[in-house]
C-alpha positions, 0 to 999 in steps of 0.5 A, spaced: 240 022 719 248 022 718 252 018 725 253 023 730 260 025 729 265 024 735 266 030 739 273 033 738 272 040 742 273 042 749 273 035 753 271 038 760 266 043 759 263 043 752 263 036 751 259 035 757 254 041 755 253 037 748 251 030 751 248 031 758 247 038 759 251 038 766 257 043 768 263 040 770 265 033 772 268 030 778 275 030 776 275 037 772 279 043 774 276 047 778 275 053 773 271 048 769 267 046 775 265 054 777 263 056 770 255 060 771 249 056 769 246 063 768 246 070 767 246 072 774 252 067 776 257 071 771 262 075 773 264 082 770 262 084 763 257 089 765 258 092 759 255 086 755 250 083 759 248 088 764 241 089 764 238 092 758 244 090 754 244 087 747 247 081 748 243 080 755 236 081 751 239 076 745 240 071 751 234 072 755 229 071 749 233 065 746 234 070 740 242 069 738 245 072 732 252 070 730 258 073 734 265 073 735 267 074 743 274 077 743 277 078 750 284 076 753 284 069 756 280 068 762 275 074 761 270 069 760 268 067 753 267 060 754 263 061 761 258 066 756 258 060 751 256 056 757 250 061 759 248 061 752 248 053 752 244 053 758 239 058 756 238 057 748 233 052 745 237 050 740 243 045 739 249 047 742 254 044 739 261 045 741 267 045 737 275 046 738 279 050 732 285 047 735 282 040 735 279 040 729 279 041 721 274 042 715 272 035 715 270 035 723 266 042 720 263 039 714 260 034 718 257 039 724 254 043 718 251 036 715 248 035 722 245 042 723 242 042 717 239 035 717 237 037 724 234 043 721 230 040 716 227 034 720 226 036 727 226 044 725 231 045 731 236 050 730 243 050 732 249 053 735 256 052 733 261 054 738 268 055 735 273 055 740 279 059 738 276 061 731 282 065 729 287 059 729 282 057 722 286 059 716 282 063 711 279 058 707 277 054 713 273 061 715 270 062 708 267 055 709 262 058 715 259 064 710 254 060 706 250 056 712 251 063 716 248 066 710 242 061 709 241 060 717 243 053 717 248 055 723 249 061 728 256 062 729 259 064 736 266 064 735 271 065 741 278 068 740 284 072 744 286 075 738 284 082 734 278 080 730 281 085 725 287 082 724 285 074 725 278 073 722 276 074 715 273 080 713 267 077 710 266 073 716 266 079 721 261 082 717 256 077 718 257 076 725 257 081 731 264 082 735 263 083 742 269 085 747 270 083 754 274 086 758 279 082 763 276 081 770 278 087 775 280 084 782 273 086 785 270 081 780 276 075 782 275 076 789 268 074 788 269 068 784 274 066 789 270 067 795 265 063 791 269 057 789 271 056 797 264 056 800 261 052 794 260 045 796 257 042 790 263 045 785 267 048 789 272 047 795 267 048 800 267 041 802 274 042 804 272 047 809 278 051 808 278 059 810 282 065 807 284 072 808 282 078 804 290 079 803 290 072 801 285 073 796 287 079 793 294 077 792 291 071 787 287 075 784 293 080 783 297 075 780 292 073 775 291 079 773 284 079 771 284 071 768 279 067 772 282 061 770 289 062 772 286 065 779 282 059 780 288 054 778 292 058 784 287 057 789 286 049 787 293 048 787 294 052 794 288 049 797 291 041 795 297 044 799 293 046 805 288 041 805 290 035 811 295 040 815 292 047 815 285 050 815 286 056 813 290 058 806 296 063 807 301 066 803 306 061 804 301 056 801 300 061 795 308 062 794 308 054 793 302 054 789 303 060 784 309 060 779 312 067 777 307 071 773 308 071 766 307 077 762 301 078 758 304 079 750 304 076 744 309 078 739 305 077 733 298 079 735 296 085 737 299 086 744 305 087 741 302 093 737 299 096 743 306 095 747 310 098 741 304 104 741 305 106 748 313 106 747 312 111 741 308 115 744 312 115 751 317 117 747 314 122 744 311 125 750 318 126 753 317 121 759 323 117 760 320 113 765 315 111 761 318 109 755 324 105 759 318 101 762 314 099 755 321 097 752 323 092 757 316 090 757 318 088 750 324 085 752 322 082 758 317 078 754 322 076 748 321 081 743 326 082 737 331 087 740 333 089 733 325 091 732 326 095 737 332 098 735 329 099 728 323 103 731 328 108 735 332 109 729 325 111 725 323 115 731 329 119 731 328 122 725 320 122 724 319 125 732 326 129 733 329 130 726 333 137 726 330 139 733 336 134 736 340 133 729 345 128 734 339 123 736 339 119 730 346 118 731 345 115 737 340 110 735 344 108 729 350 107 734 345 104 739 344 099 734 351 098 731 353 096 738 347 092 739 349 087 734 357 087 736 355 086 743 349 082 742 345 080 749 344 081 755 350 087 755 346 089 748 341 092 753 345 097 755 346 101 748 338 100 748 336 103 754 341 108 752 338 110 746 331 110 749 332 115 754 336 120 750 330 120 745 326 120 751 329 127 753 331 130 747 326 136 744 321 133 739 320 136 732 315 132 727 317 137 722 321 132 718 315 128 717 310 134 716 316 136 710 315 130 707 308 130 707 307 137 704 313 135 698 309 129 696 303 132 696 306 138 691 308 133 687 302 129 686 298 135 685 302 139 680 306 133 677 314 133 674 314 141 673 320 143 669 326 145 672 328 152 671 333 153 666 337 158 671 338 151 674 340 147 669 348 146 667 350 149 659 353 142 658 353 144 650 354 150 646 346 149 644 344 149 651 347 155 653 344 158 648 337 156 649 339 160 656 341 154 660 344 157 667 343 164 665 342 168 671 344 163 675 348 166 681 353 162 685 351 162 693 359 162 695 361 169 691 356 172 696 359 174 703 354 170 707 354 164 703 347 166 701 344 169 694 338 174 697 332 173 694 334 167 689 328 162 688 330 154 686 323 151 686 319 151 679 316 157 677 309 154 679 311 152 687 316 159 688 314 161 695 311 154 697 314 152 705 314 145 706 319 145 711 317 149 717 322 148 723 319 149 730 322 153 735 324 147 740 332 145 741 336 146 735 331 147 731 330 153 734 337 155 730 335 153 723 328 157 725 331 163 726 336 162 721 331 161 715 326 166 718 332 172 717 334 169 710 327 169 707 325 176 710 332 178 706 330 183 700 332 180 693 339 183 692 339 186 684 347 184 684 353 180 687 356 184 693 363 187 693 367 181 696 364 177 690 369 174 684 364 174 678 357 174 677 357 166 677 353 165 671 358 160 667 359 156 674 354 150 674 354 143 677 356 137 672 361 137 666 362 143 662 361 145 655 364 141 650 367 147 646 372 149 651 379 149 650 381 146 656 376 140 657 379 138 664 375 141 669 381 141 675 384 146 671 378 151 669 379 157 673 372 158 675 371 151 677 366 152 683 361 147 685 354 149 687 351 145 693 349 138 692 
């Protein structure tokens, strides 16, 4: 047997689990001392450990499978691991991805292999903060999961889809833990106040429901934070008061920090909420999510970039001014900086949220790309080609092209400009909202117009020779500025 490695994981809960099997220590924080010892004491997560649930049955029958416990801070991931440590007949080995690396992991695997070979005892390896391992470190688990050397329980606050290798996820069950509710936290706080063995019962302090509910709401679903506030407030009250008061909480709790990770899933969750609120024409919600990101320290330029994209993708021609507002907000912020730069950002956010919405631009792009992918590079109709040389003109380049400005409405009735296979296709379908309603009415009228056989009476000519680009090389005057018919088509 190899020499037992020194413990490198959690120094309070998990070390005691791995050695003495006792929960907490006299000087351990209240949050460690109050960890549940069985499923009955575990609060919340009924969707995972309620009666008849798969995870509960696996724990009770000691038939664990490798799993990833995913949830916000203080939701009970480590507490659930503590319950597993109590229930399983396997060797429970705690491991910290923050404090350990591949050398320690190899040593733990070697011990697990020897334990299995010589004692016939399986090993449950609990890896806290597993998302902090890089790809190669996570890959190191794979062969030992496949051959049964270890059963892995990983805990992470990050979305496993982003933070854990796909190969590792495929070998584990992912269990999602939710933030604890206020009633769950209230029950935990009351238990901590009255528990004389592990809690604060010996202090003989009382607390009203108002005080405990204030702690629960301040903690925002985080049990560790709630117990930390309670413990600090109790220390302030002990010796002078027999009841916890709101004044004790004010001294014990610092300003609540926002649950936010600029590089993690919550960043994308809040950004998604912002875009959906803008699209839903809700300026109040849009401004709320915008400032949730700003107050949490997100990059203002990221937000401005999202607003510019939104102006085209979700508003488009329903309000052509929207893009200008978003672009100008970006330019104004770059000149002003913070904190004054929040004004043009908020200005643009409110304008975009209040503007009429249209996804016609996005749909037009998708339909156009689909047509190009389906038909490839269709030839340009000869009437749209410029007869640069005499040979090109003989080949029919520019023949039957009608110059739009020769017509009273600046439009050639019935003319087509798409390749022959796509004539009649409609890529852009404007909505009837905002300015786009005017475009809708105009295009509808033009598309319903019958094909004109010839230019109108006020036309100056057939327009057959009026094409974009350089003129024929055999022209007597090669300067296009002096040509009498030098009229340009629309770009």
